[in-house]
C-alpha positions as CSV (number, residue, x, y, z in Angstrom):
1,X,-47.8,-56.3,-210.9
2,X,-46.2,-59.8,-211.0
3,X,-43.7,-58.9,-208.3
4,X,-46.6,-57.7,-206.1
5,X,-48.4,-61.0,-206.5
6,X,-45.3,-63.0,-205.8
7,X,-44.5,-61.0,-202.7
8,X,-48.1,-61.3,-201.5
9,X,-48.2,-65.0,-202.0
10,X,-44.8,-65.5,-200.3
11,X,-46.0,-63.4,-197.3
12,X,-49.2,-65.4,-197.0
13,X,-47.4,-68.7,-197.2
14,X,-44.8,-67.6,-194.6
15,X,-47.5,-66.3,-192.2
16,X,-49.6,-69.5,-192.5
17,X,-46.5,-71.6,-191.8
18,X,-45.5,-69.5,-188.8
19,X,-48.9,-69.5,-187.2
20,X,-49.6,-73.2,-187.7
21,X,-46.3,-74.2,-186.0
22,X,-46.8,-71.7,-183.2
23,X,-50.2,-73.2,-182.3
24,X,-49.3,-76.8,-182.9
25,X,-46.4,-76.7,-180.5
26,X,-48.4,-75.2,-177.6
27,X,-48.9,-78.1,-175.1
28,X,-51.7,-76.3,-173.3
29,X,-53.8,-76.0,-176.4
30,X,-53.3,-79.6,-177.3
31,X,-54.1,-80.8,-173.8
32,X,-57.3,-78.7,-173.7
33,X,-58.4,-80.2,-177.1
34,X,-57.6,-83.7,-175.8
35,X,-59.6,-83.1,-172.6
36,X,-62.5,-81.7,-174.5
37,X,-62.6,-84.6,-177.0
38,X,-62.3,-87.0,-174.1
39,X,-65.4,-85.5,-172.4
40,X,-67.3,-85.7,-175.7
41,X,-66.4,-89.3,-176.1
42,X,-67.5,-90.1,-172.5
43,X,-70.8,-88.3,-173.1
44,X,-71.4,-90.2,-176.3
45,X,-70.7,-93.5,-174.6
46,X,-73.1,-92.7,-171.8
47,X,-75.8,-91.9,-174.3
48,X,-75.2,-94.9,-176.6
49,X,-75.1,-97.6,-173.9
50,X,-78.8,-97.4,-173.0
51,X,-79.8,-97.0,-176.6
52,X,-77.9,-100.2,-177.5
53,X,-79.6,-102.0,-174.5
54,X,-83.0,-100.8,-175.8
55,X,-82.3,-102.1,-179.3
56,X,-81.2,-105.5,-178.0
57,X,-84.2,-105.7,-175.8
58,X,-86.5,-104.8,-178.6
59,X,-84.9,-107.5,-180.8
60,X,-85.3,-110.1,-178.1
61,X,-89.0,-109.3,-177.5
62,X,-89.7,-109.3,-181.3
63,X,-88.1,-112.7,-181.6
64,X,-90.0,-114.0,-178.5
65,X,-93.4,-112.8,-179.6
66,X,-93.1,-113.8,-183.2
67,X,-93.8,-117.4,-182.2
68,X,-91.6,-118.8,-185.0
69,X,-93.1,-116.7,-187.7
70,X,-90.2,-114.9,-189.3
71,X,-92.4,-112.5,-191.3
72,X,-93.6,-110.9,-188.1
73,X,-90.0,-109.9,-187.2
74,X,-89.5,-107.8,-190.3
75,X,-89.6,-104.0,-189.6
76,X,-92.0,-102.2,-191.9
């Protein structure tokens, strides 16, 4: 029984190592992942830029219409 467990563990470790190196060395897979992550990054930047502008504009209007009263600026 111990030999069976050792053999099974050894086989699993070897198969994991073989498959991980096979996929890590494939340049098409890596390039596809990089392209996909690049597209996600561009999409997130396109969404976050208007959101940041709205946040800055809101802050400017809050400061402008508080008329020097700092307690009015606090978000509740």
